[in-house]
C-alpha positions as CSV (number, residue, x, y, z in Angstrom):
1,X,0.4,-0.1,-0.1
2,X,1.1,3.7,-0.7
3,X,3.0,5.2,2.4
4,X,3.4,8.4,1.3
5,X,1.8,10.7,3.5
6,X,1.9,15.0,3.3
7,X,2.0,16.8,6.4
8,X,0.9,20.6,6.6
9,X,1.6,22.9,9.3
10,X,3.0,26.5,9.7
11,X,4.4,25.4,12.9
12,X,7.6,24.2,12.4
13,X,8.4,22.3,15.9
14,X,4.8,20.5,15.1
15,X,5.8,19.7,11.4
16,X,9.6,17.9,13.1
17,X,7.8,16.2,16.0
18,X,5.2,14.9,13.5
19,X,7.6,13.5,10.7
20,X,9.5,11.7,13.3
21,X,7.3,10.0,14.7
22,X,5.2,9.2,11.1
23,X,8.5,8.3,9.9
24,X,9.3,5.8,12.8
25,X,5.8,4.4,12.0
26,X,7.1,3.4,8.2
27,X,5.4,6.5,6.0
28,X,7.5,8.7,3.7
29,X,6.4,11.6,4.8
30,X,6.7,15.1,3.4
31,X,6.3,18.1,4.5
32,X,4.9,21.6,3.6
33,X,4.7,25.2,5.9
34,X,1.2,26.7,4.0
35,X,-1.4,25.2,2.1
36,X,0.4,26.9,-1.1
37,X,3.4,24.6,-1.2
38,X,1.2,22.2,0.4
39,X,-1.2,22.1,-3.4
40,X,2.1,22.6,-5.4
41,X,3.5,19.1,-3.4
42,X,0.1,17.5,-3.8
43,X,0.1,18.2,-7.4
44,X,4.0,17.0,-7.7
45,X,3.7,13.9,-5.4
46,X,0.2,12.5,-5.3
47,X,0.3,11.5,-1.8
48,X,-2.4,8.8,-0.4
49,X,-3.1,11.1,2.5
50,X,-2.3,14.4,4.0
51,X,-2.5,16.0,7.1
52,X,-3.3,19.1,7.8
53,X,-4.1,22.1,9.8
54,X,-7.2,23.9,9.6
55,X,-5.9,27.3,10.3
56,X,-3.4,28.7,8.5
57,X,-2.2,31.9,7.2
58,X,-2.8,32.3,3.8
59,X,-4.9,29.2,2.3
60,X,-6.2,27.6,5.3
61,X,-6.7,23.9,6.0
62,X,-10.5,23.9,4.6
63,X,-9.8,25.8,1.2
64,X,-6.7,23.4,1.0
65,X,-9.0,20.4,1.4
66,X,-11.7,21.9,-1.0
67,X,-8.5,21.8,-4.3
68,X,-7.3,18.6,-2.8
69,X,-10.8,16.6,-3.3
70,X,-11.3,18.4,-6.6
71,X,-8.3,17.1,-8.1
72,X,-8.7,14.0,-6.5
73,X,-11.6,12.9,-4.3
74,X,-10.0,9.6,-3.2
75,X,-7.3,11.5,-1.5
76,X,-7.9,10.9,1.9
77,X,-7.2,14.5,4.2
78,X,-6.9,14.4,7.8
79,X,-7.3,17.5,9.6
80,X,-5.9,19.0,12.8
81,X,-7.7,21.7,14.7
82,X,-7.8,23.3,17.8
83,X,-10.8,22.6,20.9
84,X,-12.2,25.7,20.1
85,X,-11.5,25.1,16.4
86,X,-15.1,22.1,16.1
87,X,-17.4,23.7,14.1
88,X,-14.2,24.3,11.2
89,X,-13.9,20.2,12.2
90,X,-17.3,19.8,11.5
91,X,-17.4,21.9,8.5
92,X,-14.1,19.6,7.1
93,X,-16.1,16.8,7.1
94,X,-18.7,18.3,4.8
95,X,-16.8,18.9,2.5
96,X,-15.5,15.0,2.8
97,X,-12.3,15.2,4.8
98,X,-11.6,11.3,6.5
99,X,-11.7,12.6,10.2
100,X,-9.8,15.1,12.3
101,X,-7.9,14.9,15.4
102,X,-7.7,17.6,18.0
103,X,-4.7,19.0,19.3
104,X,-2.6,19.0,21.3
105,X,-2.1,15.4,19.0
106,X,-2.2,12.3,20.8
107,X,-0.2,9.5,19.0
108,X,-2.6,7.1,19.1
109,X,-5.5,8.8,18.0
110,X,-3.7,9.9,15.0
111,X,-2.8,6.2,14.6
112,X,-6.4,5.3,14.9
113,X,-7.2,8.4,12.0
114,X,-4.6,7.1,9.5
115,X,-5.8,3.3,10.2
116,X,-9.0,4.3,8.9
117,X,-7.8,6.3,6.1
118,X,-5.5,3.3,5.2
119,X,-8.7,1.0,5.7
120,X,-10.8,3.4,3.2
121,X,-8.2,3.0,0.9
122,X,-7.9,-0.5,0.6
123,X,-11.5,-0.8,0.4
124,X,-11.6,1.4,-2.6
125,X,-9.1,-0.6,-4.1
126,X,-10.1,-3.7,-3.4
127,X,-14.0,-2.5,-5.1
128,X,-11.9,-1.2,-7.7
129,X,-10.1,-4.7,-8.6
130,X,-13.5,-6.5,-8.0
131,X,-15.5,-4.3,-10.5
132,X,-12.4,-4.2,-12.9
133,X,-12.4,-8.6,-12.6
134,X,-16.7,-8.0,-13.2
135,X,-16.5,-5.8,-15.8
136,X,-14.1,-8.8,-17.1
137,X,-15.9,-11.5,-16.5
138,X,-19.5,-9.8,-17.9
139,X,-17.4,-8.9,-21.3
140,X,-15.8,-12.7,-21.5
141,X,-19.5,-13.6,-20.6
142,X,-21.0,-11.3,-23.2
143,X,-18.4,-12.6,-26.0
144,X,-18.9,-16.3,-25.3
145,X,-22.8,-15.4,-25.7
146,X,-22.3,-13.5,-28.4
147,X,-20.9,-15.9,-30.4
148,X,-22.6,-18.6,-29.8
149,X,-25.7,-16.8,-30.9
150,X,-23.7,-16.0,-34.2
151,X,-22.7,-19.9,-34.2
152,X,-26.5,-20.8,-34.0
153,X,-27.4,-17.8,-36.8
154,X,-24.8,-19.2,-38.6
155,X,-25.9,-22.8,-38.1
156,X,-30.0,-21.6,-38.8
157,X,-28.6,-20.0,-42.0
158,X,-26.7,-22.8,-43.4
159,X,-29.6,-25.5,-43.1
160,X,-32.2,-22.5,-44.7
161,X,-29.5,-21.8,-46.9
162,X,-29.3,-25.8,-47.4
163,X,-33.0,-26.0,-47.8
164,X,-33.4,-23.0,-50.9
165,X,-30.4,-24.9,-52.6
166,X,-31.9,-27.9,-52.0
167,X,-35.0,-26.8,-54.0
168,X,-33.2,-25.3,-56.7
169,X,-31.2,-28.8,-57.5
170,X,-34.4,-30.5,-57.2
171,X,-35.9,-28.6,-59.5
172,X,-32.7,-29.3,-62.2
173,X,-33.2,-32.9,-61.2
174,X,-36.6,-32.8,-62.1
175,X,-35.3,-30.4,-65.6
176,X,-33.2,-32.7,-66.5
177,X,-35.7,-36.2,-66.1
178,X,-37.9,-33.9,-68.6
179,X,-34.9,-33.3,-70.9
180,X,-34.2,-37.1,-71.3
181,X,-37.9,-38.4,-71.9
182,X,-37.1,-35.6,-74.6
183,X,-34.0,-36.8,-76.0
184,X,-35.8,-40.7,-75.5
185,X,-39.0,-39.8,-77.1
186,X,-37.6,-37.5,-79.2
187,X,-40.5,-35.4,-78.3
188,X,-40.2,-31.6,-79.2
189,X,-42.6,-30.9,-76.5
190,X,-40.5,-32.4,-73.4
191,X,-37.1,-30.6,-74.9
192,X,-38.7,-27.0,-74.8
193,X,-40.7,-27.8,-71.3
194,X,-37.4,-29.4,-70.0
195,X,-35.5,-26.4,-71.8
196,X,-37.8,-24.0,-69.5
197,X,-37.6,-25.7,-66.6
198,X,-33.7,-25.2,-66.7
199,X,-33.7,-21.4,-67.6
200,X,-36.4,-21.0,-64.3
201,X,-33.7,-22.5,-62.0
202,X,-30.6,-21.3,-63.5
203,X,-32.2,-17.6,-63.4
204,X,-33.0,-19.0,-59.1
205,X,-29.1,-19.7,-59.1
206,X,-28.4,-16.5,-60.3
207,X,-30.7,-14.8,-58.2
208,X,-29.5,-16.2,-54.9
209,X,-26.4,-15.5,-55.5
210,X,-27.2,-11.7,-56.7
211,X,-29.0,-11.8,-53.1
212,X,-26.1,-13.4,-51.4
213,X,-23.8,-10.9,-52.8
214,X,-26.0,-8.1,-51.3
215,X,-26.2,-9.7,-48.0
216,X,-22.9,-9.1,-47.5
217,X,-22.1,-6.0,-49.5
218,X,-24.2,-4.2,-47.1
219,X,-23.3,-5.3,-43.9
220,X,-21.9,-1.9,-43.4
221,X,-23.1,1.1,-45.5
222,X,-21.7,4.4,-45.9
223,X,-24.4,7.2,-45.9
224,X,-23.6,10.8,-47.1
225,X,-26.0,13.5,-48.1
226,X,-28.1,12.2,-51.4
227,X,-30.9,13.2,-53.2
228,X,-34.0,10.7,-51.8
229,X,-35.8,10.9,-55.2
230,X,-32.2,9.6,-57.3
231,X,-32.4,5.5,-56.0
232,X,-36.7,5.7,-57.0
233,X,-36.1,7.2,-60.0
234,X,-33.3,4.6,-61.2
235,X,-35.9,1.8,-59.8
236,X,-38.5,2.4,-61.7
237,X,-36.9,3.1,-65.2
238,X,-35.1,0.0,-64.5
239,X,-38.4,-1.8,-64.0
240,X,-41.2,-0.1,-66.4
241,X,-40.4,-2.4,-69.5
242,X,-40.5,-5.5,-67.4
243,X,-43.7,-4.6,-65.8
244,X,-45.2,-3.5,-69.3
245,X,-44.3,-6.9,-70.0
246,X,-46.7,-8.2,-67.6
247,X,-49.6,-5.8,-68.2
248,X,-48.3,-3.7,-64.8
249,X,-48.7,-0.4,-64.8
250,X,-45.4,1.1,-63.1
251,X,-45.5,4.9,-62.1
252,X,-43.4,7.1,-59.7
253,X,-45.0,9.8,-57.5
254,X,-41.2,12.0,-56.7
255,X,-42.4,15.0,-54.1
256,X,-40.3,17.8,-55.5
257,X,-37.9,19.5,-53.4
258,X,-36.9,17.0,-51.0
259,X,-34.2,18.1,-49.2
260,X,-30.9,15.6,-49.2
261,X,-31.1,13.0,-46.2
262,X,-27.9,10.6,-45.5
263,X,-28.1,7.5,-47.1
264,X,-26.2,4.7,-49.2
265,X,-27.3,5.4,-52.8
266,X,-26.5,2.2,-53.5
267,X,-28.2,0.0,-50.6
268,X,-31.5,1.6,-50.9
269,X,-31.7,1.7,-54.6
270,X,-30.7,-2.7,-53.5
271,X,-33.7,-1.7,-51.4
272,X,-36.4,-0.5,-53.6
273,X,-35.3,-2.8,-56.3
274,X,-36.5,-5.8,-54.0
275,X,-39.6,-4.2,-53.2
276,X,-40.8,-3.1,-56.7
277,X,-39.1,-6.3,-57.9
278,X,-41.7,-7.8,-55.4
279,X,-44.8,-5.9,-56.5
280,X,-44.6,-6.0,-60.4
281,X,-44.8,-10.1,-59.5
282,X,-47.5,-9.4,-56.9
283,X,-50.0,-8.2,-59.4
284,X,-49.2,-10.8,-62.4
285,X,-52.3,-12.5,-62.7
286,X,-50.6,-15.8,-62.3
287,X,-50.0,-14.5,-58.7
288,X,-53.3,-13.9,-57.9
289,X,-53.1,-9.9,-59.0
290,X,-56.5,-8.6,-60.4
291,X,-57.6,-6.8,-63.7
292,X,-56.3,-3.7,-62.0
293,X,-52.5,-4.1,-62.2
294,X,-50.8,-1.0,-60.7
295,X,-47.1,0.0,-58.8
296,X,-47.2,3.4,-57.8
297,X,-43.4,4.4,-56.0
298,X,-43.8,7.7,-54.0
299,X,-41.4,9.7,-51.9
300,X,-42.6,12.2,-49.0
301,X,-41.7,14.3,-46.6
302,X,-41.3,12.3,-43.1
303,X,-43.0,13.5,-39.9
304,X,-40.3,15.0,-37.6
305,X,-37.5,15.1,-41.1
306,X,-36.3,12.7,-43.1
307,X,-38.0,10.8,-45.9
308,X,-40.5,8.4,-46.5
309,X,-40.4,5.5,-49.6
310,X,-43.0,3.8,-50.3
311,X,-44.1,1.0,-52.9
312,X,-47.8,0.0,-52.7
313,X,-49.4,-2.3,-55.5
314,X,-53.0,-3.7,-56.4
315,X,-51.6,-7.2,-56.0
316,X,-52.7,-10.7,-54.4
317,X,-51.9,-8.9,-51.1
318,X,-51.4,-11.0,-48.0
319,X,-52.9,-12.3,-45.0
320,X,-51.5,-10.7,-41.5
321,X,-49.8,-14.3,-40.5
322,X,-48.0,-13.8,-43.6
323,X,-47.3,-10.4,-43.3
324,X,-45.8,-10.7,-39.9
325,X,-43.2,-13.4,-41.2
326,X,-42.0,-11.2,-43.9
327,X,-38.3,-10.4,-42.4
328,X,-37.3,-14.1,-41.2
329,X,-34.5,-15.6,-42.9
330,X,-35.4,-17.3,-45.9
331,X,-39.4,-16.8,-45.6
332,X,-40.7,-16.0,-48.9
333,X,-44.3,-15.7,-50.3
334,X,-43.5,-17.0,-54.1
335,X,-42.7,-20.4,-52.8
336,X,-40.0,-22.2,-54.3
337,X,-40.3,-19.1,-56.7
338,X,-38.1,-17.4,-54.0
339,X,-35.1,-17.2,-52.1
340,X,-36.4,-15.1,-49.1
341,X,-33.5,-13.0,-48.9
342,X,-34.2,-10.2,-50.6
343,X,-36.3,-8.8,-47.6
344,X,-33.8,-10.1,-45.2
345,X,-31.1,-7.5,-47.3
346,X,-34.1,-4.7,-46.9
347,X,-34.6,-5.0,-43.6
348,X,-30.8,-4.9,-42.9
349,X,-29.8,-2.1,-45.1
350,X,-32.7,-0.2,-43.5
351,X,-31.4,-0.8,-40.2
352,X,-27.7,0.4,-41.0
353,X,-29.8,3.8,-42.4
354,X,-30.8,3.5,-38.3
355,X,-34.7,3.7,-40.0
356,X,-37.7,1.8,-40.2
357,X,-39.5,-0.5,-42.7
358,X,-43.3,-1.2,-41.9
359,X,-46.0,-3.4,-44.4
360,X,-49.9,-2.7,-44.6
361,X,-51.3,-5.4,-46.9
362,X,-55.0,-7.0,-47.5
363,X,-55.5,-10.7,-49.1
364,X,-57.0,-9.4,-52.4
365,X,-56.2,-6.0,-52.1
366,X,-52.6,-5.6,-52.7
367,X,-49.5,-4.1,-50.1
368,X,-48.0,-1.3,-49.1
369,X,-44.0,-1.5,-47.9
370,X,-43.0,2.3,-46.2
371,X,-39.1,3.0,-45.5
372,X,-38.4,5.6,-43.8
373,X,-35.0,6.7,-43.5
374,X,-33.8,9.8,-40.8
375,X,-33.0,13.2,-42.0
376,X,-29.8,13.1,-40.2
377,X,-28.0,10.4,-38.8
378,X,-28.1,9.7,-35.4
379,X,-25.5,9.5,-32.9
């Protein structure tokens, strides 16, 4: 334990007598004759314990105590006081002095005060060590828990991904069988059917690869001030020909004058591409869409700042139980046609922007996906 003591008293005789007694008691003593000198030595030496007289010319003991506690709250300060200075002694306790000893100083009483100061120092040290050990323990347990959760998530992801790949492999196996029948029977219709199945499954493999690449690519986004209408307009331009082929009316209603917001343009483009592509598919006749097949992409100022990007369709819609599962790993409303990764990527990118996404849908009436992005980055 630190045995350094700073002894402060304006009487040379008291300094000398106490210094000898304290040195004999095993302490390393430094003395000061006034408050100003004591404060200088304290800042230089940082002793664990300070013994100071209350009444001194210039900076008195109370003022010295306040300076020491302001700079080093853990330093133990014992005050020396005369019998007529009890009010000052009590005042020193209010300023967090460890104890006070009345003059003339009794060696046994001083040792009791010093013992109490050492015990307080030891207790604080033990508490600090315990807290540090506890913090390390919590950190280690948290690390192991996160690692276990990560491994569990990896296991679940691998399992679900394997299931998706197995579905594609089964599709390819069926395609090969149909092609084989066409070759064996020299049947053109079988050959065409098998070829279309191969094309479909190759498209699924391509989409799965792209979704997985996007999932890794947007683990971290880099937002910077951008025009929020830019990604929406680009997505509509990219998908309008496909929508037209499927008999879907795809339009954009972009709010003029939206201020730039912090976003990763590539990431938000990926989100909207997923949502608009899904909306167009939901309007297809074979997906359950009606005769009124429309998809609208809107941008609006968000309440409280930021921007909202809406993708609304008049497609097949979905039940509440399906809507609530949309962002789960590898869940898809398209059956074997979808991978379920697109919406996982979308949710991840929106979360990286500290934004939110919500879905409103009604079976047979269509769906609306709303992405809300904050107007400024949150700390």
